[in-house]
N, C-alpha and C positions, 0 to 999 in steps of 0.2 A: 871338825875344825879345818882340816886340810881341804875337804871338799868346798867349804865356804870360801876359803881363800882363792881356790881355783875358779870358782863360779863367778866371783865378783867381777873380774875383768871381762869375762864372757858376756855377762848381762849388760855391762856398760857398753861393750862393743855392739851388741845387738840393738840397744835402744838408741844410741847416738850414731846414726849412719852418716857416711861421708856425703856432703852436699855436692851434687853434680851441678855444673854450670848450666843455667837456663839457656834454651835455644832462642827464645824470643828476642832478647837483646841483639844477638848475632844476626838474626833475620832482619831486625829493624835497621841495623847498621848497613847491611847489604842493600836494603831498599833505599836508604838515604843516599848511598853511593850511586845507585842506579839513577835516582832522580837528579842528583848533582851532575852526573855524567851527561844526562840528557839536556839539562839546562846549559851546561858549558858548550856542548856540541852544537846545540841549536843556536846559541848566541853567536858562535864563530861562523856557522853556516850562513846565517842571515847577514852578518857584517861583510863577509867575503863576497857573497852573491850581489848584494846591493851596491857595494863600492865598484864592482866590476862593470855594472851597467848604469851607473849614476848619470852620465851625460845623456844616454838614451832615455832614461827615466824622466829627467828634467824636461827634455824636448817633448816627450809624450804628454806630460802634465800641461805644458804651455799650450799645446794644440787642443787638448781636451777642454781647457778653460776658455777657449776663444770660439768665435763663430766662423772662423776661416774654413776654407775647403779642407777636405780630408788630407791627412798627412801621408804623403808618399815617401819612399826612402830617399828620393832625390831632394824633396823639400826638406826632409829631416836633416840631410847633409848640409844643405844651404843654411838652415837655421843654426845648426851647430857651428858651422864655419863663421857665420855672421856674429854669433855670440862670442866666439873665440877672438875675432878681430876687434870687437868693440869693448869687451870686458876682460879679456885675458884668458889664458889656458885654464886656470883654476876655477874660473867662473862656471865652467861646465859641471863642476861638482858643487855649485851653490845649492844650499839646502841639504847637502849630504850629511852635515853634522846633525841636523835635525832628524834626518833619516836614520842615522846610527843610534841616536837617543831613542828613537821609536823601534827600529827594527831589531836591535839587540834584545830588549825584553820581549818584543813580539815573537821573534823566532824562537827564543829560549822557551817561552811559555807554550807556543804552538807545538813544537817538537816534543817537549816534555809531556804536555797534555795528551798528545797523540799516543805516546807509549803507555800512559796510564789508562786512557780510554780503551786501547787495544786489550790491555790486561783485564780491565773490568768487564768488557764485552765478551772476552774469551772465557772468563769464569762464568758469566751469566749463561752463555750458550753452550758451555761445556767444551771449549776448544783450547783448554790450557796447554800451552807449549806448541800449539799448532797454528797455522795460518787461518785467519778468519775467512768466513764465506763472504761473497760480494756485498750483501747489504750491510752487515756490521762493519765491513771494511770502509764503506762509504760514510756511515754514521760516525765512526771514530774520527775520520778526517774532518767532517763538518763540525763536530763538537770541538775539536782542537782549534780550528780556525776561529770559530765563534768565541771561544774562551779568550783567545789572545786578542782578538779585535775589541772585545768589550773592555778589557783592561787598559789597552794602550791607545784608544781612539783619539783623545785630544792631541797626542803627539803626531798623529797622522794629519790632523787638521793643520797644525803648525807647519809641518813639512810642506804641505800643499801651498800654503800662503807664501812661504819663503821661496818656493820654486817659481812662482808667477809674478813676483814683485821685484823691483830694483832694490839693490842692497841698501840704498839710502832710506828706504821706508822702514825696514826692520833690520836693526843692527845685530841682533842675536836672538836665540831661541826664547830667552827670558823676556826680551823686548816684545816679541810677538804675543806672548801670553798677556803681558801687561796692557798693550794697546788694544787687543781684542776684548779683554775683560772690561777695560775702561770705556771704550768707544762703542762696542757692540753688545756687551753683556756676556756673562759666563756661559749662558746656554748656547752661544755661537760656537763654542768649542766642541759642541756635539751636533752641529749642523751637518747633515748628510749621514748621520749615524745609522738610520734605518736602512737606506740603500746599501750601506756598507755591510751590515749584517745579512741582508737578503742576498747580497752578492757573494759574501764569503762562504755561505753554506754550499752552493754548487762548486765554487772555486776550490776551496780547501778539500771538500769531499771528493771531487773528481781528481784533483791532483794527487792526494794520498792514495786514493783507490787505484788510479792508473799505475802509479809507481810501484805500489805493493803487488798489484796483479802481474805486472811485467816481471818483477823479480821472482814471483812464484812460478810463472810460466817458464822462465829461464831455468830455474832450478829443476823443474819437472822434466824438461826436454834435454838439458845439457848434462844433468847428473852432478853439477857443481853446486856446492852449498851456497856460495857467494859469487855474484857477478864481478867482473873486473872493473876498475875505475872508468875506462871509456864506455863500458856497457851501462854503468850507473848514470853517467852523463847523458847517454842516449835515452835511457828510460825516464830520467828527470825532465829532459827536453820534451818528450812526448807528453808527460804529465802536465807540464806548464802550458803547452800548446792547447791541449784539450780543456784544462781548467779555466784558463784565462779567456778563451774564445767563448765559452758557455756563459761566463759572468760579465762580459765586457760592457754591455749597455748600462748595467747598474754601476759599473766603475766610472763611466762618463758622467752619469747623473750625480754620483757622489762628488766628483771633482767640481762640477758646476756649482753644487750647493756649498761646497767648502770655500770656493774662491769668489762667490757672488758678491760679497761685501767690498772687495777691492777692484772688481771688474765692472761695477755699475749695473749689476743685475739683481733681481729679487726672485728667489725660487722658494715657494712656501711648502711644496710637497713633492713627492716622487712623481706622481701622475702629472701634475701641472708642469713640472720640469721637463718630463718626457714629451708632453704635448707641445710645449714651446720649442724644444729642440727640433722635433719632427716638423713642425709648422714652418720654422724659419730656415732649417738646413736640410730637411729631408730625413727619411728613415735610415738609410745606409750611411750617408755622409755625416749625419748628426750623431746617431747612437753608436756608430762603429768608427767614429773619428779616431785616427791613430792606431787602428787595429793592425795595419800592416807593420807599423813599428813594433807593436807588441809581439807579433809573430817572430820578430828577430830578438827582441829584448827578453820576452817572457821565457822561452825555452832555455836561453843561456842562463838566466838568473835561477830558474827552478832547478835546472840540471846541476849547476854549481852548488846550490843550496842542499839538495838531497845528497849529492855525492860527498860534500864536505861533512855533513852530519854523520853519514854512515862511516866514513873513514876515520873521523875523530872518535866516534864511539868505539870502533875496533881498536884504535891506538890506546885509548884510555883503559880499556879492558885489559890489554896486554901489559900496560904499565902496572896496573893494580895487581894483576895475576903474578907478574914478576916480583913485585914487592912482597906479595903474600908468600911466595916460594922462598925468598931470602929469609923471611922471618921464621 
């Protein structure tokens, strides 16, 4: 009788074991935090970088969309100054609201996708926690840029239209969408889509590849885990210079196709657009129009973008780590 009484609780304790908290939900929460951090950091990086170079960006688009001579820095200065005198200081940022509507989701998706593709390729090739080898590094960047471009392309089209037209023609972003849809058809919103994708593959691939490679080389030779902010800016500038130079002719073709409806041209395909540009303006002066401006604008924008993303990521991790320690 006494034994029975003693054994009862023992049996009960053996059968009903304490339930340990599952690890999977905690891992899911960490993954969600990581994705959210990447999205927020990417959005801020794109917004800061594009706003900083908006006047130069508008100037470049105006030259790419025209058949004028190649844009030198002196001509760019004259155009900026002429725009300032005739339309006012803030006109230099005309189309920047459309740029923000596009670039915030674009940069957020691109940087976040790049982190995810790096992880996927790292798992596939067995590089978990380590830097990818060159080819996967290039592929991760290309896939990230392609993903972002596919999702946000109509916004890029709207931004290009606003940059090359007087403010009387399109009063707002919504007005651009309405007029294009009504007067030219919805498919016009995707005019220039193919050269965009063909251009973003080498551009994003080489940009991310160059930046990640320079950071790895720096870590190997300096012994420091992370480069300083000025070093990040320099690495990003090199990445922008290489990436944009490689994909620039397709960028010109894309702008011509996007702005054809309002500038009195008709471009039906990439090859025909290239042929017409080369025939009328020459190979270098046509397909590389505005490249000298891009060598100023591009490195600044990409350097600011990569640096802002990295530093924001580091800051958010510190904030979350501090919050975790307090709890």
